[in-house]
C-alpha positions in Angstrom: 315.0 105.0 -13.5 317.7 107.3 -15.0 319.5 107.5 -11.7 319.7 103.7 -11.3 320.9 103.3 -14.9 323.6 105.9 -14.4 324.8 104.2 -11.2 324.7 100.8 -13.1 327.0 102.2 -15.7 329.4 103.5 -13.1 329.4 100.1 -11.3 330.1 98.3 -14.6 332.9 100.7 -15.4 334.3 100.0 -11.9 333.9 96.3 -12.3 335.6 96.0 -15.7 337.8 99.1 -16.2 340.5 98.4 -13.6 340.7 94.8 -14.6 341.2 95.7 -18.3 343.7 98.4 -17.3 345.7 96.5 -14.7 345.5 92.7 -15.4 348.5 92.7 -17.7 352.2 93.3 -17.8 352.0 96.9 -16.7 350.7 95.9 -13.3 349.7 92.4 -12.1 352.3 90.6 -14.3 355.0 93.3 -14.2 358.3 91.5 -13.6 359.7 94.7 -11.9 357.0 94.7 -9.3 357.8 93.1 -5.9 355.5 90.2 -5.1 353.9 92.1 -2.2 352.9 95.0 -4.5 351.5 92.5 -7.0 349.5 90.9 -4.1 348.0 94.2 -3.2 347.1 95.0 -6.8 345.3 91.7 -7.2 343.5 92.2 -3.9 342.4 95.7 -5.0 341.1 94.4 -8.3 339.2 91.6 -6.6 337.7 94.1 -4.1 336.7 96.4 -6.9 335.0 93.6 -8.8 333.4 92.1 -5.7 332.1 95.4 -4.3 330.7 96.3 -7.8 328.8 93.1 -8.0 327.4 93.7 -4.5 326.5 97.2 -5.6 324.6 95.9 -8.7 322.7 93.5 -6.5 321.8 96.3 -3.9 320.8 98.6 -6.7 318.4 96.2 -8.5 317.1 93.8 -5.7 313.6 94.1 -4.5 313.6 96.0 -1.2 311.3 97.8 1.2 314.0 100.4 1.6 315.4 100.8 -1.9 317.0 104.2 -1.2 319.5 102.6 1.1 320.6 100.1 -1.5 320.8 102.8 -4.1 322.9 105.0 -1.9 325.3 102.3 -0.9 325.6 101.1 -4.6 326.4 104.7 -5.6 329.2 104.9 -3.0 331.0 101.9 -4.4 332.5 103.8 -7.4 333.2 106.8 -5.1 335.2 104.7 -2.7 336.9 102.6 -5.4 338.0 105.5 -7.7 338.4 108.0 -4.9 341.2 105.8 -3.5 343.3 107.0 -6.4 343.5 110.5 -4.8 344.3 109.2 -1.4 347.1 107.1 -2.9 348.4 110.1 -4.8 349.0 112.1 -1.6 351.0 109.3 0.1 354.7 110.1 -0.1 356.5 108.0 -2.7 353.3 107.1 -4.5 352.4 108.4 -7.9 349.8 107.6 -10.5 352.4 106.8 -13.1 356.0 105.5 -13.1 357.3 107.9 -15.8 355.9 111.3 -16.8 353.7 110.9 -19.8 353.4 107.1 -19.4 349.6 107.2 -18.7 347.5 108.1 -21.7 345.8 111.5 -21.5 342.7 113.1 -22.8 342.9 116.9 -23.1 346.1 116.7 -21.0 344.5 114.9 -18.1 345.8 111.4 -17.3 343.0 108.9 -18.0 343.2 107.1 -14.7 342.7 110.4 -12.8 340.0 111.5 -15.3 338.1 108.2 -14.6 338.9 108.7 -10.9 336.9 112.0 -11.0 334.2 111.4 -13.6 333.0 107.9 -12.6 332.4 108.8 -8.9 330.8 112.1 -9.9 328.4 110.3 -12.3 327.6 107.8 -9.6 326.7 110.5 -7.1 324.7 112.3 -9.8 322.8 109.1 -10.4 322.0 108.9 -6.7 320.7 112.5 -6.8 318.6 111.7 -9.8 317.1 108.7 -8.1 316.3 110.6 -4.9 314.7 113.5 -6.9 312.6 111.0 -8.8 311.3 109.4 -5.6 309.9 112.6 -4.1 306.1 112.9 -4.4 
């Protein structure tokens, strides 16, 4: 049960966190952003929300093969937040517009911190689930 609860928390963070962080003047309603960039940001947010909802359903639905649903649900935060690191290596892309713009915790930018911690906790939840299912 602990594993599924941990994955649930990471899915809820993935569902709500990006919307709270980006559905505002800094991203979606930023007048300096080109319309195409805004389009992609909204598409990303809708995808994160949609996949998180699907993940919650897969995680908690009755199933003859629950391990498959748990594994796929655990991968939703990994893919969603892991995309931050792929985006960071694309030339001309960066996690903040101006140095120091993104809030930090212990010197680590919060978006990159969440991008590492949330997927790790989701995978840990999957491991906990699998260990708890062994006879």
